[in-house]
C-alpha positions as a printed NumPy array, in Angstrom:
array([[ -7.824, 105.299,  37.698],
       [ -6.55 , 102.491,  39.941],
       [ -6.768, 102.875,  43.731],
       [ -3.655, 104.037,  45.473],
       [ -1.889, 101.402,  47.528],
       [ -2.   , 101.744,  51.296],
       [  1.195, 103.123,  52.748],
       [  3.426, 100.768,  54.706],
       [  3.177, 101.233,  58.46 ],
       [  5.608, 103.783,  59.704],
       [  7.796, 103.541,  62.737],
       [  5.056, 104.992,  64.911],
       [  2.342, 102.477,  63.854],
       [  0.842, 100.385,  66.73 ],
       [  2.563,  96.966,  67.213],
       [  0.803,  93.832,  68.621],
       [  2.26 ,  93.116,  72.081],
       [  4.473,  90.009,  72.363],
       [  2.116,  88.335,  74.837],
       [ -0.818,  88.709,  72.462],
       [  1.27 ,  87.456,  69.539],
       [  2.136,  84.342,  71.536],
       [ -1.52 ,  83.876,  72.429],
       [ -2.471,  84.229,  68.773],
       [  0.137,  81.643,  67.719],
       [ -0.979,  79.211,  70.438],
       [ -4.621,  79.622,  69.417],
       [ -3.741,  79.062,  65.766],
       [ -1.748,  75.938,  66.593],
       [ -4.57 ,  74.628,  68.79 ],
       [ -7.194,  74.783,  66.043],
       [ -6.5  ,  71.296,  64.597],
       [ -6.346,  69.789,  68.096],
       [ -9.637,  71.433,  69.018],
       [-11.151,  70.185,  65.783],
       [-10.13 ,  66.6  ,  66.448],
       [-11.192,  66.858,  70.092],
       [-14.609,  68.115,  68.995],
       [-14.873,  65.349,  66.402],
       [-13.865,  62.698,  68.96 ],
       [-16.404,  64.038,  71.449],
       [-19.139,  64.144,  68.81 ],
       [-18.471,  60.562,  67.753],
       [-18.596,  59.373,  71.362],
       [-21.769,  61.318,  72.112],
       [-23.301,  59.923,  68.938],
       [-22.566,  56.373,  70.075],
       [-20.076,  55.63 ,  67.322],
       [-17.526,  52.882,  67.989],
       [-16.755,  51.226,  71.288],
       [-14.103,  50.537,  73.873],
       [-12.713,  47.012,  73.837],
       [-11.039,  46.35 ,  77.19 ],
       [ -9.106,  43.12 ,  77.538],
       [-11.014,  41.996,  80.63 ],
       [-14.702,  42.453,  81.428],
       [-17.021,  41.337,  84.2  ],
       [-18.981,  38.136,  83.643],
       [-22.701,  39.012,  83.769],
       [-24.579,  37.701,  86.819],
       [-21.459,  36.085,  88.252],
       [-20.991,  38.058,  91.422],
       [-18.004,  40.006,  90.167],
       [-15.951,  37.407,  88.296],
       [-13.869,  38.666,  85.365],
       [-12.96 ,  37.076,  82.03 ],
       [-11.367,  38.039,  78.732],
       [-13.56 ,  40.163,  76.51 ],
       [-14.861,  38.05 ,  73.617],
       [-14.887,  41.175,  71.441],
       [-11.295,  42.218,  72.12 ],
       [-10.123,  40.883,  68.745],
       [-11.994,  43.753,  67.071],
       [ -8.88 ,  45.787,  67.813],
       [ -6.972,  43.794,  65.213],
       [ -9.517,  42.469,  62.708],
       [-11.076,  45.125,  60.494],
       [-12.213,  42.823,  57.681],
       [-13.122,  39.634,  59.53 ],
       [-16.681,  39.191,  60.785],
       [-16.012,  35.857,  62.487],
       [-13.63 ,  36.961,  65.213],
       [-11.333,  34.538,  67.031],
       [-12.361,  34.227,  70.661],
       [-10.445,  33.359,  73.835],
       [-10.78 ,  30.245,  75.947],
       [-12.621,  32.333,  78.563],
       [-10.881,  31.671,  81.879],
       [-12.735,  33.342,  84.748],
       [-10.979,  34.897,  87.727],
       [-11.657,  37.094,  90.724],
       [-10.408,  40.65 ,  90.203],
       [ -9.022,  40.799,  93.727],
       [ -6.07 ,  38.669,  94.815],
       [ -5.59 ,  37.453,  98.347],
       [ -2.377,  36.148,  99.881],
       [ -3.124,  32.57 ,  98.807],
       [ -3.671,  33.347,  95.122],
       [ -1.011,  32.547,  92.536],
       [ -2.01 ,  34.058,  89.208],
       [ -0.47 ,  33.038,  85.877],
       [ -1.297,  34.615,  82.52 ],
       [ -0.695,  32.718,  79.274],
       [ -0.141,  34.525,  75.963],
       [  0.094,  33.248,  72.406],
       [ -1.836,  32.097,  69.36 ],
       [ -3.981,  29.073,  68.586],
       [ -1.522,  26.521,  69.99 ],
       [ -1.372,  28.412,  73.288],
       [ -5.19 ,  28.54 ,  73.275],
       [ -5.389,  24.753,  72.913],
       [ -6.698,  24.468,  69.344],
       [ -8.594,  22.346,  68.34 ],
       [ -9.732,  21.087,  71.753],
       [ -9.646,  24.24 ,  73.887],
       [-11.059,  23.84 ,  77.443],
       [ -9.359,  20.956,  79.264],
       [ -7.322,  20.143,  76.164],
       [ -5.247,  23.322,  76.417],
       [ -1.853,  23.134,  78.088],
       [ -2.893,  26.   ,  80.367],
       [ -5.778,  24.008,  81.862],
       [ -3.552,  20.937,  82.266],
       [ -0.992,  23.129,  84.039],
       [ -3.625,  24.719,  86.267],
       [ -4.99 ,  21.329,  87.323],
       [ -1.55 ,  19.991,  88.193],
       [ -0.448,  23.104,  90.074],
       [ -3.677,  23.101,  92.075],
       [ -3.087,  19.478,  93.075],
       [  0.507,  20.3  ,  93.981],
       [ -0.484,  23.286,  96.119],
       [ -3.971,  22.477,  97.501],
       [ -3.771,  25.328, 100.026],
       [ -3.197,  27.938,  97.314],
       [ -5.708,  29.333,  94.867],
       [ -4.158,  28.711,  91.456],
       [ -5.38 ,  30.853,  88.573],
       [ -4.131,  30.307,  85.034],
       [ -5.703,  32.93 ,  82.776],
       [ -5.235,  32.094,  79.112],
       [ -5.442,  35.172,  76.861],
       [ -4.328,  33.361,  73.681],
       [ -6.384,  33.434,  70.472],
       [ -6.108,  32.079,  66.961],
       [ -4.574,  34.228,  64.205],
       [ -2.816,  36.752,  66.458],
       [  0.888,  37.447,  66.841],
       [  3.356,  39.502,  68.862],
       [  1.501,  42.76 ,  68.129],
       [ -1.5  ,  41.455,  70.061],
       [  0.668,  40.114,  72.878],
       [  2.368,  43.482,  73.268],
       [ -0.943,  45.333,  73.074],
       [ -2.329,  43.208,  75.936],
       [  0.673,  43.702,  78.205],
       [ -0.317,  46.852,  80.113],
       [ -3.788,  45.494,  80.896],
       [ -2.301,  42.182,  82.006],
       [  0.025,  44.028,  84.38 ],
       [ -3.052,  45.68 ,  85.926],
       [ -4.413,  42.309,  87.126],
       [ -1.126,  41.629,  88.961],
       [  0.043,  38.311,  87.545],
       [  2.697,  36.379,  89.427],
       [  4.093,  34.993,  86.159],
       [  3.485,  35.283,  82.417],
       [  3.957,  32.303,  80.104],
       [  4.434,  32.884,  76.363],
       [  4.13 ,  30.311,  73.586],
       [  4.02 ,  32.33 ,  70.382],
       [  5.655,  32.802,  66.983],
       [  3.872,  30.578,  64.469],
       [  1.482,  33.405,  63.509],
       [  4.087,  36.116,  63.174],
       [  3.803,  36.507,  59.398],
       [  0.065,  35.899,  58.864],
       [ -1.427,  36.763,  62.221],
       [ -3.372,  40.02 ,  62.47 ],
       [ -1.196,  43.014,  61.482],
       [  1.705,  40.753,  60.464],
       [  3.878,  41.592,  57.473],
       [  2.172,  38.977,  55.264],
       [ -1.348,  39.239,  56.674],
       [ -4.544,  40.279,  54.94 ],
       [ -5.403,  42.127,  58.175],
       [ -2.782,  44.844,  57.828],
       [ -2.093,  48.315,  59.139],
       [  1.14 ,  48.706,  57.199],
       [  4.574,  47.22 ,  57.67 ],
       [  6.071,  49.89 ,  59.915],
       [  6.311,  48.413,  63.393],
       [  6.267,  51.872,  64.958],
       [  3.111,  52.909,  63.127],
       [  1.323,  49.629,  63.89 ],
       [  2.076,  49.903,  67.591],
       [  1.003,  53.573,  67.568],
       [ -2.274,  52.537,  65.935],
       [ -2.792,  49.927,  68.648],
       [ -2.174,  52.468,  71.401],
       [ -4.911,  54.62 ,  69.86 ],
       [ -7.397,  51.852,  69.021],
       [-10.076,  53.083,  71.447],
       [-10.185,  56.541,  69.848],
       [-13.357,  56.898,  67.819],
       [-11.535,  58.915,  65.159],
       [ -9.134,  56.019,  64.64 ],
       [-12.036,  53.557,  64.446],
       [-13.801,  55.802,  61.927],
       [-10.654,  56.09 ,  59.816],
       [-10.066,  52.342,  59.929],
       [-13.665,  51.642,  58.89 ],
       [-13.353,  54.06 ,  55.999],
       [-10.076,  52.605,  54.774],
       [-11.428,  49.062,  55.08 ],
       [-14.529,  49.99 ,  53.095],
       [-12.453,  51.708,  50.44 ],
       [-10.206,  48.659,  50.123],
       [-13.278,  46.47 ,  49.755],
       [-14.686,  48.67 ,  46.992],
       [-11.395,  48.655,  45.127],
       [-11.316,  44.857,  45.346],
       [-14.929,  44.587,  44.215],
       [-16.043,  43.913,  47.804],
       [-14.232,  40.579,  47.724],
       [-11.54 ,  39.341,  50.086],
       [ -8.019,  39.909,  48.853],
       [ -7.294,  36.202,  49.323],
       [ -8.978,  33.247,  47.599],
       [-12.313,  32.428,  49.249],
       [-12.058,  29.677,  51.842],
       [-13.821,  28.157,  54.774],
       [-11.142,  28.68 ,  57.385],
       [ -9.67 ,  31.717,  59.079],
       [ -6.275,  30.226,  58.242],
       [ -6.84 ,  30.802,  54.521],
       [ -8.441,  34.2  ,  54.851],
       [ -5.507,  35.635,  56.812],
       [ -2.912,  35.099,  54.074],
       [ -1.977,  37.939,  51.732],
       [  1.62 ,  37.003,  50.834],
       [  1.675,  33.31 ,  49.922],
       [  5.376,  33.286,  49.145],
       [  7.903,  34.648,  51.623],
       [ 11.317,  33.178,  50.785],
       [ 13.825,  32.816,  53.598],
       [ 16.194,  35.271,  51.9  ],
       [ 13.507,  37.909,  51.217],
       [ 13.266,  41.351,  52.844],
       [  9.76 ,  40.402,  54.024],
       [ 11.139,  37.426,  55.963],
       [ 13.715,  39.661,  57.619],
       [ 11.016,  42.219,  58.424],
       [  8.843,  39.561,  60.085],
       [ 11.753,  38.26 ,  62.152],
       [ 12.654,  41.79 ,  63.262],
       [  9.009,  42.471,  64.12 ],
       [  8.928,  39.335,  66.311],
       [ 12.188,  40.065,  68.104],
       [ 11.502,  43.707,  68.892],
       [  7.892,  43.153,  69.975],
       [  8.958,  40.224,  72.154],
       [ 11.705,  42.286,  73.739],
       [  9.302,  45.158,  74.468],
       [  6.786,  42.675,  75.881],
       [  9.277,  41.2  ,  78.339],
       [ 10.53 ,  44.666,  79.302],
       [  7.022,  45.771,  80.318],
       [  6.598,  42.736,  82.563],
       [ 10.082,  42.919,  84.034],
       [  9.587,  46.597,  84.914],
       [  6.412,  45.544,  86.741],
       [  8.321,  42.821,  88.61 ],
       [  6.586,  39.963,  86.787],
       [  8.735,  36.956,  85.791],
       [  8.341,  35.882,  82.162],
       [  8.708,  32.378,  80.736],
       [  9.287,  32.163,  76.986],
       [  8.843,  28.778,  75.349],
       [ 10.554,  27.58 ,  72.215],
       [  8.228,  26.534,  69.402],
       [  7.538,  23.042,  68.091],
       [  5.992,  21.958,  64.809],
       [  5.561,  18.856,  62.687],
       [  8.969,  18.174,  61.18 ],
       [  8.806,  14.588,  59.966],
       [  5.262,  14.146,  58.69 ],
       [  4.425,  17.448,  57.057],
       [  5.957,  18.419,  53.743],
       [  6.501,  22.107,  52.925],
       [  3.356,  23.9  ,  51.778],
       [  5.104,  26.033,  49.165],
       [  8.483,  25.333,  47.605],
       [ 10.406,  26.89 ,  44.731],
       [ 14.045,  27.205,  43.713],
       [ 15.848,  30.512,  43.76 ],
       [ 15.057,  32.999,  40.993],
       [ 18.583,  32.56 ,  39.659],
       [ 18.086,  28.805,  39.228],
       [ 17.235,  27.592,  35.722],
       [ 13.675,  26.212,  36.131],
       [ 14.037,  23.781,  33.195],
       [ 17.275,  22.319,  34.482],
       [ 15.814,  22.104,  37.988],
       [ 12.731,  20.221,  36.785],
       [ 14.928,  17.865,  34.785],
       [ 17.068,  17.147,  37.839],
       [ 13.973,  16.365,  39.916],
       [ 12.798,  13.93 ,  37.254],
       [ 16.132,  12.153,  37.512],
       [ 15.593,  11.901,  41.27 ],
       [ 12.193,  10.329,  40.647],
       [ 13.7  ,   7.796,  38.253],
       [ 16.327,   6.81 ,  40.795],
       [ 13.675,   6.385,  43.453],
       [ 11.53 ,   4.365,  41.061],
       [ 14.475,   2.066,  40.515],
       [ 14.975,   1.743,  44.296],
       [ 18.351,   3.48 ,  43.927],
       [ 18.237,   5.328,  47.236],
       [ 21.939,   6.132,  47.224],
       [ 21.767,   7.576,  43.722],
       [ 18.697,   9.666,  44.533],
       [ 20.341,  10.935,  47.699],
       [ 23.475,  11.919,  45.811],
       [ 21.404,  13.9  ,  43.309],
       [ 19.49 ,  15.622,  46.118],
       [ 22.757,  16.484,  47.869],
       [ 23.942,  18.139,  44.681],
       [ 20.676,  20.059,  44.252],
       [ 20.75 ,  21.278,  47.852],
       [ 24.292,  22.587,  47.338],
       [ 23.271,  24.244,  44.076],
       [ 20.185,  26.019,  45.41 ],
       [ 19.876,  27.405,  48.949],
       [ 16.148,  28.244,  48.744],
       [ 14.171,  25.183,  47.645],
       [ 12.317,  23.411,  50.469],
       [ 11.003,  20.296,  48.749],
       [ 14.469,  19.019,  47.833],
       [ 15.529,  19.233,  51.466],
       [ 12.402,  17.474,  52.648],
       [ 12.861,  14.6  ,  50.16 ],
       [ 16.495,  14.327,  51.167],
       [ 15.539,  14.225,  54.866],
       [ 13.011,  11.448,  54.181],
       [ 15.679,   9.343,  52.508],
       [ 18.123,   9.933,  55.354],
       [ 15.379,   9.126,  57.855],
       [ 14.564,   5.869,  56.114],
       [ 18.257,   4.959,  56.088],
       [ 18.495,   5.343,  59.85 ],
       [ 20.55 ,   8.543,  59.675],
       [ 18.145,  10.335,  62.008],
       [ 20.376,  13.159,  63.193],
       [ 21.121,  14.199,  59.601],
       [ 17.447,  13.727,  58.759],
       [ 16.401,  16.096,  61.534],
       [ 18.725,  18.787,  60.2  ],
       [ 17.197,  18.264,  56.755],
       [ 13.618,  18.441,  58.026],
       [ 14.356,  21.696,  59.848],
       [ 16.033,  23.132,  56.757],
       [ 12.959,  22.209,  54.707],
       [ 10.584,  23.763,  57.218],
       [ 12.644,  26.964,  57.311],
       [ 12.45 ,  27.233,  53.511],
       [  8.711,  26.607,  53.309],
       [  7.626,  29.858,  51.669],
       [  4.079,  29.669,  53.044],
       [  4.902,  30.862,  56.562],
       [  2.52 ,  28.962,  58.817],
       [  5.304,  27.318,  60.848],
       [  7.815,  29.402,  62.755],
       [ 11.346,  29.028,  61.391],
       [ 14.138,  27.883,  63.687],
       [ 15.408,  31.454,  63.68 ],
       [ 12.458,  32.292,  65.909],
       [ 13.633,  29.862,  68.574],
       [ 17.012,  31.562,  68.389],
       [ 15.196,  34.876,  68.889],
       [ 13.366,  33.498,  71.941],
       [ 16.669,  32.482,  73.526],
       [ 18.371,  35.731,  72.528],
       [ 15.592,  37.93 ,  73.926],
       [ 15.539,  35.912,  77.143],
       [ 19.287,  36.378,  77.496],
       [ 19.019,  40.14 ,  77.04 ],
       [ 15.978,  40.711,  79.238],
       [ 16.253,  38.171,  82.048],
       [ 13.274,  36.095,  80.933],
       [ 13.379,  32.335,  81.47 ],
       [ 13.494,  29.998,  78.484],
       [ 11.224,  26.951,  78.622],
       [ 12.354,  24.356,  76.102],
       [  8.931,  23.355,  74.822],
       [ 10.353,  22.126,  71.537],
       [ 12.849,  19.92 ,  73.338],
       [ 10.078,  18.478,  75.539],
       [  8.248,  17.255,  72.44 ],
       [ 11.458,  16.187,  70.731],
       [ 12.524,  14.055,  73.684],
       [  9.19 ,  12.19 ,  73.521],
       [  9.292,  11.676,  69.73 ],
       [ 10.617,   8.605,  67.898],
       [ 14.239,   9.227,  66.879],
       [ 13.917,  12.751,  68.392],
       [ 12.083,  13.995,  65.294],
       [  8.701,  15.581,  65.991],
       [  5.929,  14.104,  63.869],
       [  2.379,  12.822,  63.878],
       [  2.798,  11.003,  67.191],
       [  2.497,  14.423,  68.872],
       [  1.173,  16.718,  66.127],
       [ -2.282,  16.841,  64.543],
       [ -1.219,  18.588,  61.332],
       [  1.499,  21.135,  60.658],
       [  1.896,  22.652,  64.121],
       [ -0.932,  22.021,  66.593],
       [ -0.068,  19.398,  69.221],
       [ -2.405,  16.553,  70.057],
       [ -3.414,  15.968,  73.667],
       [ -0.138,  14.232,  74.485],
       [  1.764,  17.105,  72.905],
       [ -0.139,  19.692,  74.91 ],
       [  0.503,  17.719,  78.069],
       [  4.243,  17.792,  77.35 ],
       [  4.13 ,  21.595,  76.991],
       [  2.264,  21.841,  80.288],
       [  4.818,  19.502,  81.85 ],
       [  7.714,  21.67 ,  80.623],
       [  6.203,  24.817,  82.142],
       [  5.335,  22.927,  85.343],
       [  8.895,  21.692,  85.823],
       [ 10.368,  25.135,  85.144],
       [  8.016,  26.889,  87.573],
       [  8.711,  24.366,  90.312],
       [ 12.466,  24.633,  89.696],
       [ 12.118,  28.376,  90.346],
       [ 10.103,  27.79 ,  93.532],
       [  6.859,  29.117,  92.076],
       [  4.404,  29.462,  93.607],
       [  6.18 ,  27.78 ,  96.551],
       [  8.661,  25.02 ,  97.206],
       [  6.817,  21.867,  96.151],
       [  7.117,  19.251,  98.869],
       [  5.275,  16.595,  96.843],
       [  5.188,  17.35 ,  93.111],
       [  2.451,  15.554,  91.191],
       [  4.045,  12.769,  89.112],
       [  3.604,  12.915,  85.35 ],
       [  1.605,   9.674,  85.174],
       [ -0.828,  10.883,  87.825],
       [ -1.238,  14.257,  86.115],
       [ -2.076,  12.5  ,  82.838],
       [ -4.751,  10.425,  84.543],
       [ -6.323,  13.523,  86.066],
       [ -6.437,  15.856,  83.059],
       [ -9.897,  17.292,  82.541],
       [-10.407,  16.36 ,  78.898],
       [-13.794,  14.822,  78.149],
       [-14.877,  12.699,  75.198],
       [-16.763,  15.728,  73.859],
       [-13.538,  17.752,  73.906],
       [-11.416,  15.164,  72.106],
       [-14.071,  14.404,  69.464],
       [-14.808,  18.064,  68.892],
       [-11.091,  18.541,  68.334],
       [-11.051,  15.726,  65.779],
       [-13.916,  17.345,  63.867],
       [-12.179,  20.727,  63.905],
       [ -8.963,  19.249,  62.515],
       [-10.866,  17.402,  59.804],
       [-12.503,  20.687,  58.822],
       [ -9.122,  22.426,  58.746],
       [ -7.555,  19.744,  56.566],
       [-10.498,  19.895,  54.155],
       [ -9.437,  23.187,  52.593],
       [ -6.422,  25.245,  51.499],
       [ -3.506,  25.05 ,  52.142],
       [ -3.935,  21.329,  52.769],
       [ -5.912,  21.055,  49.516],
       [ -5.695,  23.078,  46.282],
       [ -7.132,  26.584,  46.528],
       [-10.84 ,  26.742,  45.747],
       [-11.481,  23.081,  46.643],
       [-13.083,  21.712,  49.768],
       [-13.7  ,  18.227,  51.118],
       [-17.328,  18.345,  52.251],
       [-17.117,  15.03 ,  54.086],
       [-17.097,  16.827,  57.411],
       [-20.587,  18.14 ,  56.616],
       [-22.012,  14.616,  56.328],
       [-20.594,  13.104,  59.507],
       [-23.033,  10.994,  61.529],
       [-22.786,  10.027,  65.183],
       [-22.563,   6.455,  66.43 ],
       [-22.267,   7.122,  70.164],
       [-23.669,   9.578,  72.672],
       [-20.327,  11.365,  72.921],
       [-20.064,  11.678,  69.131],
       [-23.597,  13.032,  68.919],
       [-22.88 ,  15.669,  71.562],
       [-19.541,  16.644,  70.02 ],
       [-21.128,  17.005,  66.581],
       [-23.841,  19.219,  68.023],
       [-21.177,  21.479,  69.565],
       [-19.232,  21.477,  66.283],
       [-22.374,  22.502,  64.389],
       [-23.321,  25.115,  67.027],
       [-26.485,  23.235,  67.938],
       [-25.417,  22.917,  71.583],
       [-23.143,  24.967,  73.789],
       [-20.085,  23.298,  75.247],
       [-21.629,  23.505,  78.718],
       [-24.888,  21.866,  77.615],
       [-23.05 ,  19.065,  75.847],
       [-20.716,  18.419,  78.775],
       [-23.628,  18.345,  81.215],
       [-25.494,  15.834,  79.047],
       [-22.324,  13.745,  78.878],
       [-22.102,  13.859,  82.675],
       [-25.697,  12.701,  82.953],
       [-25.04 ,   9.825,  80.551],
       [-22.052,   8.67 ,  82.602],
       [-23.965,   8.944,  85.871],
       [-26.886,   6.949,  84.432],
       [-24.652,   3.947,  83.751],
       [-22.723,   4.234,  87.002],
       [-19.501,   5.611,  85.475],
       [-18.99 ,   8.065,  88.306],
       [-15.3  ,   8.666,  87.579],
       [-16.055,  10.073,  84.123],
       [-19.073,  11.913,  85.512],
       [-16.725,  13.552,  88.016],
       [-14.266,  14.507,  85.28 ],
       [-17.047,  16.182,  83.284],
       [-18.165,  18.069,  86.393],
       [-14.641,  19.261,  87.161],
       [-14.211,  20.381,  83.558],
       [-17.321,  22.542,  83.913],
       [-16.   ,  23.958,  87.19 ],
       [-12.746,  24.867,  85.484],
       [-14.642,  26.772,  82.799],
       [-17.357,  28.284,  85.004],
       [-16.065,  28.492,  88.604],
       [-18.863,  30.911,  89.511],
       [-21.713,  28.434,  88.813],
       [-22.925,  26.358,  91.791],
       [-24.39 ,  23.366,  89.925],
       [-21.122,  21.77 ,  88.704],
       [-19.787,  21.751,  92.266],
       [-22.901,  19.911,  93.416],
       [-22.589,  17.45 ,  90.519],
       [-18.973,  16.822,  91.455],
       [-20.057,  16.24 ,  95.039],
       [-22.643,  13.725,  93.875],
       [-20.09 ,  11.809,  91.783],
       [-17.622,  11.74 ,  94.673],
       [-20.294,  10.544,  97.063],
       [-21.13 ,   7.713,  94.682],
       [-17.47 ,   6.749,  94.844],
       [-17.662,   6.686,  98.668],
       [-15.419,   9.739,  98.97 ],
       [-17.574,  11.577, 101.475],
       [-14.97 ,  14.065, 102.698],
       [-14.173,  15.17 ,  99.146],
       [-17.895,  15.323,  98.374],
       [-18.507,  17.617, 101.337],
       [-15.816,  20.012, 100.12 ],
       [-17.558,  20.403,  96.758],
       [-20.994,  20.686,  98.338],
       [-19.673,  23.472, 100.579],
       [-18.279,  25.255,  97.544],
       [-21.696,  25.009,  95.872],
       [-23.596,  26.583,  98.787],
       [-20.988,  29.313,  99.158],
       [-21.866,  30.441,  95.647],
       [-25.624,  29.96 ,  95.973],
       [-27.265,  28.367,  98.975],
       [-29.51 ,  25.413,  98.188],
       [-31.858,  23.409, 100.421],
       [-31.215,  20.284,  98.351],
       [-27.452,  20.497,  98.838],
       [-27.878,  21.322, 102.538],
       [-29.979,  18.187, 102.975],
       [-27.34 ,  16.028, 101.302],
       [-24.626,  17.525, 103.5  ],
       [-26.749,  16.854, 106.553],
       [-27.346,  13.255, 105.424],
       [-23.596,  12.672, 105.021],
       [-22.985,  13.811, 108.603],
       [-25.961,  11.842, 109.908],
       [-24.805,   8.661, 108.173],
       [-21.527,   9.045, 110.042],
       [-23.393,   9.429, 113.312],
       [-22.34 ,  13.06 , 113.638],
       [-25.75 ,  14.556, 114.367],
       [-24.208,  17.71 , 115.802],
       [-22.882,  18.591, 112.334],
       [-25.978,  17.339, 110.56 ],
       [-28.359,  19.552, 112.558],
       [-27.213,  23.003, 111.291],
       [-27.447,  21.759, 107.718],
       [-31.061,  20.681, 108.252],
       [-31.855,  23.927, 110.048],
       [-30.535,  25.899, 107.089],
       [-32.436,  23.707, 104.626],
       [-35.713,  24.46 , 106.438],
       [-34.887,  28.173, 106.485],
       [-34.417,  28.073, 102.725],
       [-37.401,  25.826, 102.   ],
       [-39.818,  25.993, 104.964],
       [-42.551,  24.098, 103.061],
       [-40.343,  21.182, 101.988],
       [-41.517,  18.103, 103.884],
       [-38.214,  16.286, 103.389],
       [-36.329,  19.144, 105.006],
       [-38.588,  19.4  , 108.046],
       [-38.703,  15.616, 108.531],
       [-34.919,  15.45 , 108.604],
       [-34.76 ,  18.391, 110.981],
       [-37.337,  16.802, 113.273],
       [-35.51 ,  13.478, 113.266],
       [-32.113,  15.13 , 113.971],
       [-33.523,  17.112, 116.896],
       [-35.134,  14.005, 118.349],
       [-31.938,  11.946, 118.035],
       [-30.035,  14.407, 120.225],
       [-32.879,  14.573, 122.731],
       [-34.355,  17.955, 121.812],
       [-37.87 ,  16.522, 121.576],
       [-39.805,  19.701, 122.212],
       [-37.983,  21.529, 119.433],
       [-38.571,  18.55 , 117.147],
       [-42.311,  18.605, 117.84 ],
       [-42.471,  22.373, 117.395],
       [-40.753,  22.17 , 114.017],
       [-43.235,  19.553, 112.8  ],
       [-46.208,  21.47 , 114.177],
       [-45.148,  24.72 , 112.5  ],
       [-44.914,  22.923, 109.186],
       [-48.384,  21.377, 109.591],
       [-49.912,  24.724, 110.427],
       [-48.942,  25.824, 106.916],
       [-49.406,  22.419, 105.252],
       [-52.144,  20.584, 107.224],
       [-52.657,  17.961, 104.51 ],
       [-49.146,  16.501, 104.518],
       [-49.627,  12.947, 105.756],
       [-45.931,  12.082, 106.108],
       [-45.227,  14.931, 108.485],
       [-48.528,  14.214, 110.32 ],
       [-47.483,  10.594, 110.885],
       [-44.026,  11.681, 112.062],
       [-45.59 ,  14.08 , 114.576],
       [-48.027,  11.448, 115.809],
       [-45.184,   8.972, 116.274],
       [-43.126,  11.52 , 118.177],
       [-46.057,  12.391, 120.445],
       [-46.738,   8.703, 121.107],
       [-43.066,   8.165, 121.902],
       [-43.161,  11.011, 124.394],
       [-46.402,   9.723, 125.881],
       [-48.239,  13.011, 125.725]])
């Protein structure tokens, strides 16, 4: 017999009060949140994951800050060799004299392949500091290789926190293949909203755990191999979509990603009262053929190949006009192919029709399906966003174009497809400099530094320029400059012929740090009496490590050798403000004494003896300075105190005996 069902509750059955029902519903809804909160807390307590702030304190620097070298972990889940920043150091606090600029962008903004004094940001900083010697100019470069507008936008709130007076942006070349881009192997999906949400949550340990799991799963599915062909450069490893035609949905998605992220970026700064300067983008137009070209899918490939062979025959017969006519016809027939437009532009260029050639080169670049160079549409976006948001456009592309033969940017200013050489970087710095001064930032410039003088004073050493040459040679040795899977190993067998080459190679091969190599270069210059280059090396080290005392002292030494005593004293003072030194104090005292200013020399010698009471050179100088101004008793006492501790020092003994004999007692 089956059990009888329970009767339904009657009208008099007890009912759960409304307040308790609400409490029950709230508790039920809170369960998943409590679960995730408990999981997040457990992961943190267990030491899983890490925070990656944009700026961190430099160890043992007395409070200086710099960009976190690990910050790229936010964006690179698969890469082990992370791109790193240039590492500008700055004081967290700003006084009334400080003018602070932040630079954002990718590898070109970072100064690849030179970095350091070869970046446009360092050139700009040097020139602004010379223009406004009474201000403290800080140019903090946050740019890194292989990042795009997602990274720029992610940095914005933390940049606002350090109170910049202006933000300069040179970015767009990495939009498709930079981390999290629509064609990148480092992807978090193609939804801009979801990617930006992920970035806002990147410090959550749950998010880091999920990302690690998904990355591992993707690796297992791919057989633990990268999804792109193996290569030796980050450039190759970042590419997932090797073909992105100009008419494709993916191209449109990348352009929309760039425009909306850029607009949000400017909005954040404008709401914080920070002026923003957006530069247009330059690339190699004349001397770099498209990486990847193909006709439209609707074009008959056999007929297209046949037409190209006819072009080759015309060129072989020196029939330029006939070849050009065929190329004109092909360009009208197919709106996608890049190579046809590049060949056509070359013929126009060679015929002296440079304006038409430029239009052809730009059309070819825009149709290059391997998206390493920003299309011209991105410069239109820069201008459009600036117009909507109140940002200022800096015509960086025009600055390079104006300095290029026939106004077509090529190898005179570009190293390969898009990275400027030193002259190109200087022109970008010059464009930003002129725009800032036109806006009265940081002040009205009474005596702007002329371009020629700024070029002479840039802080690029031979190690920097040679290191850059080695980096470019390494880049050009592999895909996409060579067929996939091939590599020119010549860079591995380079040998040095000069001291500078030897030092640069050691930096390139990670056998020396940049600082060690630059210091050895400085020593080599000083040894042969080339004090101007020794000074430049010292100033370059100061620019990179403003919290270290030694480079200031080395700069003072080089200036003193050039008979620039006042300038030398300024650098020596800066050195002892960071870390007091008896050696530097003695030199400062000697400079004053040589000028006959014993009143200024004396306190330097006094301080030197306080720092090094058993240094005979210090006490001898102090004794001499006291005697010169007639304070003989104090001079004798100083010498006697030293001898009480060091009775065997014959030099100080003779000095005391001479002083006593002079006094006649």
